[in-house]
C-alpha positions, -999 to 999 in steps of 0.1 A, spaced: 131 52 -338 165 65 -328 156 100 -337 134 106 -307 157 97 -279 184 116 -298 165 148 -297 154 143 -261 191 141 -250 198 175 -265 184 191 -234 208 173 -211 238 185 -234 228 221 -227 238 217 -191 269 196 -199 284 224 -219 288 205 -250 273 235 -272 280 271 -282 254 299 -284 254 337 -289 258 361 -261 225 362 -241 206 394 -250 205 407 -213 243 407 -213 247 428 -244 256 462 -230 260 492 -254 291 509 -241 286 538 -264 251 547 -251 251 581 -233 236 566 -201 264 540 -199 291 567 -204 278 590 -179 275 563 -153 313 553 -159 323 590 -156 306 592 -122 319 558 -109 355 567 -123 353 599 -102 340 579 -71 370 554 -76 395 583 -78 382 597 -45 392 563 -31 426 567 -42 426 548 -74 447 559 -103 428 574 -132 435 543 -153 425 519 -127 395 540 -116 382 538 -152 388 500 -154 370 494 -121 342 518 -130 337 501 -164 333 467 -149 311 478 -122 287 498 -143 286 470 -169 275 446 -141 248 471 -129 235 475 -165 233 438 -170 215 433 -138 191 461 -146 184 448 -180 177 413 -166 152 428 -141 135 448 -169 130 419 -191 116 398 -162 91 427 -154 82 429 -191 73 393 -196 54 390 -162 20 396 -177 24 367 -201 37 344 -175 4 353 -155 -17 346 -186 0 312 -191 -5 302 -154 -42 300 -163 -35 268 -183 -25 251 -150 -61 254 -137 -83 222 -141 -111 224 -166 -128 192 -158 -140 169 -186 -152 182 -219 -163 164 -250 -156 179 -284 -155 173 -321 -123 178 -342 -119 181 -379 -85 170 -391 -74 180 -425 -41 166 -436 -25 179 -470 5 159 -482 21 164 -518 2 135 -532 -33 136 -513 -55 153 -488 -75 135 -462 -102 147 -439 -111 129 -406 -140 141 -383 -135 127 -348 -155 129 -317 -139 127 -282 -162 120 -252 -146 113 -217 -180 103 -205 -176 71 -224 -155 40 -212 -120 41 -227 -126 17 -255 -151 43 -268 -134 76 -259 -128 84 -296 -152 79 -324 -143 83 -361 -173 100 -374 -162 102 -411 -131 95 -432 -131 117 -463 -168 120 -461 -174 82 -457 -188 66 -425 -162 39 -413 -173 2 -410 -171 -15 -376 -136 -30 -382 -122 4 -393 -140 20 -362 -124 -6 -337 -89 -3 -352 -91 35 -350 -102 35 -315 -76 10 -304 -48 31 -320 -60 63 -303 -62 46 -270 -28 32 -274 -13 65 -283 -32 82 -253 -19 56 -228 17 60 -242 14 98 -237 2 93 -201 35 73 -194 57 102 -205 76 119 -176 64 155 -169 87 181 -184 115 192 -161 108 228 -168 74 244 -170 65 266 -200 66 297 -178 101 288 -166 113 284 -201 97 315 -213 113 336 -185 146 323 -196 139 331 -231 128 367 -221 162 371 -204 184 355 -229 168 359 -263 158 388 -284 124 399 -274 97 424 -288 65 433 -270 40 450 -293 6 465 -278 -22 474 -301 -48 498 -290 -68 490 -321 -73 454 -311 -68 457 -275 -42 430 -276 -5 425 -269 19 403 -289 51 389 -271 77 377 -296 109 358 -288 137 350 -311 154 319 -299 192 318 -305 210 294 -328 227 265 -308 254 244 -320 261 209 -306 296 197 -310 297 165 -333 258 165 -334 244 195 -353 225 227 -349 192 238 -335 183 268 -356 170 302 -347 133 303 -343 105 328 -336 79 321 -310 50 345 -304 21 347 -278 -8 372 -283 -29 381 -252 -62 400 -248 -54 430 -227 -85 434 -207 -86 398 -194 -49 388 -200 -60 358 -217 -38 339 -244 -55 341 -278 -28 330 -302 5 310 -301 28 306 -330 63 288 -334 84 292 -365 119 279 -376 138 306 -391 164 284 -406 166 247 -412 176 224 -384 205 201 -394 217 172 -374 241 141 -378 259 154 -406 227 162 -426 211 128 -421 184 145 -401 170 178 -414 139 197 -406 137 221 -437 107 240 -422 84 240 -393 56 264 -383 27 260 -361 -4 282 -351 -27 276 -322 -58 297 -317 -77 298 -283 -112 305 -275 -127 314 -240 -156 291 -234 -165 295 -197 -154 322 -172 -129 311 -146 -115 283 -169 -85 284 -191 -92 291 -228 -98 262 -250 -79 254 -283 -102 263 -313 -76 256 -341 -42 244 -347 -24 245 -380 12 230 -387 33 231 -417 66 210 -418 91 196 -443 116 172 -430 142 148 -444 151 118 -421 178 94 -432 170 99 -469 133 99 -466 117 133 -477 82 140 -465 77 171 -489 55 199 -476 29 187 -452 1 207 -435 -21 195 -407 -50 216 -396 -73 206 -368 -105 226 -360 -121 221 -326 -159 225 -322 -189 214 -301 -173 217 -267 -195 206 -240 -189 198 -204 -195 161 -194 -190 140 -163 -159 120 -165 -164 82 -168 -158 69 -132 -143 104 -125 -110 89 -135 -93 113 -157 -91 146 -174 -78 149 -209 -58 180 -220 -56 192 -256 -20 199 -264 -4 223 -288 16 208 -318 53 207 -317 81 198 -339 86 166 -320 51 156 -327 58 153 -365 91 134 -362 89 98 -374 83 73 -345 60 99 -327 27 87 -343 
């Protein structure tokens, strides 16, 4: 599918300058704010003491104070997001191998399907995944074999992917600096929610990546991530309208299972609606509920499988 490399190439375009975005949030200085005006008055007086004319002194002072406010805001935002970055760093710690069961409910306009799947890394790779039931029915031997082969093929394909150029922490640090950010502590729940509004980006001759809202909720006492959401605030339109993501929203819930280990995914829920080269999916919802986590010895100690969060790319054609 051509769409996948097309979307992947957008990241390189960000550094090539073939795009336009709003002014980064940390550079938006309110020159009418009393603190800014007072700082300009003080610096203007200082510049005049250095022999500058009143007009030149004010010009220099305004520029200098603006730069100071920009750097101060950048530092303030970096400090504010530091606890979240620390919480996310926990996900880099190894967990070892864990077996689990996942119930996958897929709701499409014309049907709903429910699969119960068991994953066990103690088993050899041809039996890593077991389709327990499909819509309440136990699969026959051929269906089970085909399912396991498809899952193994998708897993190996995932392993071949190059690691991301930037870590999630690095990306969030940039978002905290450049995007609108809200931090909402709650004494009632002992939780804090970090919200980031990503800016609209226009790529010349390609299309638009829309504004979106991403949130993380952490538990204050342990600084542990409990929830993560990602929501498009407007449609994503590319290639003259041939590619359009009408809606996308994902939710991931986490559950601490063992002290010292990162939290485990307990549920993911994704809603999307896309139109790709004339094909309309309608509204689709995919819910995955994870249960029965248990630590196991890895088969031949050869690998550790990580459960990933759903992203918009996962639901594009060609990414099955």
